[in-house]
N, C-alpha and C positions, 0 to 999 in steps of 0.2 A: 871553818864554819862549825858552829856548835850544833849539837843534836837537835835542839829546839828550832834553830834556823833551818836546818835541813828538813824537818818535819813540816814547817810552814811552807817551804818551797814545794814540797810534794802536794800539800793541800791546794796550792795555787797552780799545780800542773806545770811547774817550771822545768821539770826533769823528765826525760824519756829514757829509753833503753831498757833492756831486759831486767837488770837488777832492781831498778826503780819501779818497774811495772809490777814486779813480784811484791815489793813492799806496799805498793798501792792496793794490791789485791787483799793483803792482810788488813790494811786500814779500812777497806770497803766492808769486810766482815765485821770489824769492830764498830763501824758506823751503823750497821743494822742493829747491833745490840744497843748502841746509844739511842737510836731512833725508837726502839721499843720502850726504853726507860723514859724517854721524853713523853711518849704517848700515854704511858701509865700515869705520870705526874699530871698531865693535862686533863686526863679523864677524872682524876681524883678531885681536881678543882671544879671542873664543870658539873660533876655529880654532887658536889657538896661534901665529899668525904674529907677534903682538906679545906680548911676555913680561911677566908679572906677577912682580915681585921679592918674594920672601918674606923678611921681616926676622926676625932672631933673637929679637925681643921682641914682645909683643902690640901690635897697631895698632888704634886706634879712629878711624873716619872720621866727621866731621860735615859734611854737605853739603845741597844742595837741588837741585831739578829745574827751578826757575823762576829768573828773573832777579832776584837780590838781594832784600834786605829781609826775610829770614825770621828773622834773629837768630842766625846761625851763630856769629859771634864771641863774643857773651856766653855762648852755650851751651858753646862751647869753653873759655872761662874757668872756667865752673862745673865742667866735667869735670876740668880740670887741677887745680883747687882740691880736688876730691874725691880724686883719686888721690894728691895730695901729703899730704892728711890721713890717707890710708890707709897712709902710710909708703913710697909708691912714689916713683920719680924720673922724673916725666913730662917730655917735651919736646913742643913744638908745632911742627909743620911747616906753613908758610904759603907760598902761591905768591909773594906779595910784590909783585904788580902794583899793589895799592892800598896805598900807603905809610901811609895812615891806620890801617888794620887792624893793620899791622905794628907801628907805634909804639904803638897803643892796647894791643895784647897785651903788649908789653914794659913798658908803664907799669903795667898791671893785674897782671902776673905777674912781679914782680921776682925771685922765687926760682926761677923755672922758665925754662930756656933756650928761646928762640924762634928757629927757623931759617927765614929767608926766602930764597926763590929758586926759579927755575923747575925746577931739577933736584932734586926732592924725594927721589929715590932716593939721590943722593949725600949729601944732608943727613941722611937717615935713618941711613945707615951712620956718618956723622960723629957724630950724636947718641948712637948706641949705643957707639961708641968712647970718647965722653966720659962714659959712665956712666949714661945714661938707660936705664930698664928698661920704659918704656911710651911709645908715640908716639901723638900725636893729630894727625890731618890736619884742618886748618881748610879748609873748602871743598874737600873731598876726594872728593865723589861721582863727579865726572867724571874724577878723576885715578886711572886704573886701572893705572898702572905699579907701584903698591905694593899687594900683597895685604893685606887687612884682616881682623881677627878679629871686629869688630863694625862694621856699616855702618848709621849712623843717618841717615835721610833726613828733613829738616825741611821742612814744608809750611806755607805761609802760610794760616792759618785765615780771614783776611779776604779773600783773593784766590784761594786754592786753586790751580787750574791756569790761571787767567786765562781767556782765550777758547778754550783747548784747542789753540792753534796753536803751532808751533815758531817760534823766532827766524828772521827779524826780524818776522814777521807777528804773532806772539804772544810770550808770556813764557817758553815752555818751552825749556829748554836741551837736552832729550832727549825722545824719545817716551815716553808714559806706560808703555809696556812695560818701560822701564828700571827702573821701581820694583821689579821682581822681584829686583834685586840688593840691595835693602835688607833688613836684619834687623829693623828696627823703624822706626816713624814717630813724629815729634814734631810735633804741630800747634801752631803758635804763634799769638799774638794772639787766642786763643779767648775773651778777655773782650769782644771786639767782636761776637761772634755769639751767637745764641740757641740753646737746647737742640735745637730741631728741625734747625737748620743743622748742628749738631755730629753729630747722628744720621745725617743725610744724608751727611756726609763719611765717617763710619765705614763706612757701607754701601757707598759708592763705593770705598773702599780695599779692603774685604773682597771685593768683586766682582772688582777688578783683581788683588789679591794676597792671597788668603785666608790667614787664620791668623796674620798678622803683628801684634805688639803695637802699640797706638796710645797715645801719651802726649799729654796736653793741657797746654799751658803758656801763660803770659802773661809780658809784660815788667812787672816790678814795680818802680816807683820806690822807692828806699831813702833817698836823701838828696841834698841840693844841696851843691855845693862852689864856692868862688870862685877867683880868680886866685892867691890866696895858699895855697890848699889847705885852707883852713878849711871845716869841714862845718856844714851847717844842716839843720834838719828841713824836709821838703817842705811843711809847713803854712805856711812863709814866703810862699809864692806865693798863698795864699788871698785872694781879693778884690783882688789887685793887677792893674794894667794891664801886660800882658806882650807882648813882641815875641819871636817864635820865629825863630831862624836855624838853618837846617839844609841840609846837602848830603848827603842820604841817599835811599835808594830809596823809602821810604814816609813822607813828611812828615805825611800825614794821621793815621797812628797815633801819631806823636810829639805831634801836637796833641791827639789823644784822651787821651793820658796826662796831659798838662799841664792840660787842661780838667777832668779828673776830680779834680785837686788843688784845684779851686776858683778857678783863675786866670781872669782876663778877658783873652782873647787879642785884642788890638787891632791887631796887625800880624804878618804872616808873610813872611819872606824865605826863599824856597826855591830852592836851586841843585841842579844835577844830582848824582847819586851820585858820590862820589870827587872832588868839585869841589875845585880848588886855589884857595883864597882869595887875594885880592889886597888891598893896602892900600885901594884904591878901594872895595872892598866894605864895609870897616869904616867908611869915611867916609859911605857911602850909608846904612848901617844907623843910624849916629849921627844923621844928618839926619832920617830918618823917625821915629826914637824921640823926638827933641826936639820934632818937630811934633805928636806924638800923646800927649805927657806920659807916656811909657812909664816904669814904675817898675823893671822888671827885664827883662833880655835873657837868654833861656834857650837854651842850645845842648846838643847831645848830646856825649858823650865823644868820639865819632868826629870831630866837627867841631872840638872844642876843641884836639885835638892839632895841628891845622893853624893855627887862629886864633891860638894863643898865640905863634907865631913872628913875628907882625906887631906893629905898634905899637897896642896896645889900651888905652893909658893913659887915653884919654878915655871909654872905656866900661867899664873894669874894675870900677868901683864898682857898676855895675848888672849885671855879667855873672855868670851862674850856669850851672853844668854840672848837668844832670839825670843822676844816676847810677842805673842800674837793674841788676837781676839777673833771671835767668830763674827763674820760680817754676812748679813742677809742680803743676797743679791736680788731675789725675787720672792714674793709671797709674804712680805713683812706684815701687810695688813691682816692677812689670815692668821699669822702667828699671834699678833697683838689681840685679835678677836678671840683666839683660843685662850690666851692668858686672862683676858677680861671676863671670859665665861667662868673662870675659876674664882676670881675675886673681883669685887667691884672696883671701879676706877676708870679713868679715861685712857690710861696707857700712854707710855712715852716711846714713840717710834725711833728714838735716837739711841736707845740703850745698847744696841748691838754694834755700834761703831764708836762708842766712847772709849777712851784710853784709861778710864779709872781703874780697871783691873785687866790683867792680861795673863796669858799662860804660855 
């Protein structure tokens, strides 16, 4: 287990015992410092000391309040796809620290400009000057330099607020009071939770921020693709011995999706989120798969954009990418109404279940 993975496990309270409790105590102290810094930034924006830049075109933000793994990027792809189908000229602004999301967005949205970089205000003006008439902020909830017309906050249905503590003791990037900035909530991975848990989440949100729409979603596998780009039905995995390889924030949900396709998962190689794969990792995966008679190696789209740069010739016959889209289970009408409040048009309620783009 890497240091990063160990830290995330502590944030999720997956370890007990005296040594781990001592580390958690240190993390608690650091979280108090982090909390103070977050409050100073919030006060600066609320008092006007820090400026929000108003862009001349509508801006939609997709973000979260916890550390990674909520599905922001596939949701962004779906929004961009929707606005393009509506005749708009969207552009996506991404911070760009995670080169995997940057490359994935460009692969999935070949007809839509993607601007990566820390200075998203500059990129916003550049996008408008280049003809874009609507901007989507990927991972934009904490990026407050740009005013937005619709602020969508995504929440992990399987994890929700974690242990309720701020980083680095918990998973929260901001205090729960920050949710008041959201215009609507999108609960993800709700196929992993029961109806009672859903109701409890809605009640908790309504207590914290009354009257805001709540949309329920899941990650829906659409097809498999191989190194050549050829597509296959997901049923190909049914009954087969599978090795999962992932460097994402929530490998358990990835396993949940693959298991629901009827696959027999006999090996899991899990790396930290945004992991940069090395050739040695490929060789290690190959050795384990040969030892367990693995019939298919399944990765996420996010991982494949990095793995494909390595020599995968000895695994590519068994290597498959699981492509997914965000599917809205409940609240689609409210989501469409929110999008229509940003730009004119009737809206197309089928865009979240199309297979035109996938991640």
